[in-house]
C-alpha positions in Angstrom: 15.4 -9.4 -52.6 19.0 -10.0 -50.9 18.6 -10.4 -47.2 20.5 -7.8 -45.2 23.0 -9.5 -42.6 25.4 -7.7 -40.0 28.9 -8.7 -38.9 29.7 -7.6 -35.3 32.5 -8.2 -33.6 32.3 -5.8 -30.8 29.3 -4.5 -28.5 28.9 -1.3 -30.6 28.5 -3.6 -33.9 26.1 -5.6 -32.4 24.5 -2.2 -31.2 24.3 -0.8 -34.6 23.1 -3.8 -36.0 20.1 -4.1 -33.3 19.4 -0.4 -34.6 19.4 -0.9 -38.0 16.9 -4.0 -37.8 14.8 -2.0 -35.7 14.6 1.0 -37.7 14.3 -1.2 -40.9 11.4 -3.1 -38.9 9.6 0.5 -38.8 9.6 0.3 -34.9 10.1 2.8 -32.5 12.1 1.9 -29.6 8.7 2.5 -27.6 7.0 0.1 -29.8 9.8 -2.9 -29.7 9.9 -2.4 -25.8 6.8 -3.0 -25.4 6.3 -6.0 -28.0 9.0 -7.8 -26.1 7.6 -6.6 -22.6 10.7 -4.7 -22.0 11.3 -0.8 -21.4 12.3 1.9 -23.9 15.6 2.6 -21.6 16.5 -0.8 -22.2 16.0 -0.6 -26.0 18.3 2.7 -26.0 21.1 1.0 -23.5 21.0 -1.9 -26.1 21.4 0.5 -29.2 24.2 2.2 -27.4 26.2 -0.9 -26.8 25.6 -1.0 -22.9 25.3 -4.1 -21.1 21.7 -5.8 -21.6 20.5 -9.0 -20.7 21.0 -11.6 -23.6 17.5 -12.8 -23.8 16.3 -9.5 -24.1 19.0 -9.0 -27.0 17.6 -12.0 -28.5 14.0 -11.2 -28.2 14.2 -8.0 -29.8 16.1 -9.5 -32.9 13.8 -12.1 -33.0 10.9 -9.8 -33.0 12.4 -7.6 -35.8 12.6 -10.9 -38.0 16.4 -11.8 -37.4 18.3 -14.3 -35.2 21.9 -14.4 -34.0 24.2 -17.1 -35.5 27.7 -17.6 -34.0 30.3 -18.7 -36.1 34.1 -18.9 -35.9 35.9 -15.6 -36.7 37.0 -15.2 -40.4 34.7 -17.7 -41.3 32.7 -17.5 -44.8 29.0 -17.1 -44.3 26.2 -17.3 -47.0 23.1 -15.8 -46.3 19.9 -16.6 -48.7 16.6 -14.9 -48.6 13.9 -17.2 -46.6 
């Protein structure tokens, strides 16, 4: 199976990625919030691209089986399934 990856160049792009990985992991906003010791409104704000603490964003991605990678814009990135 090919791993799905996301390229986000804006807060709204990152928000869409967070929502997609949460949905793909089968979690509700409440379930994700509880698993990272946060709140459902925080997850909602994150998924709408509103300001959210970076550590909460990284915790949410990690809990859904993803990680944040920062590369120079326009770089070619190869993603291989784990």
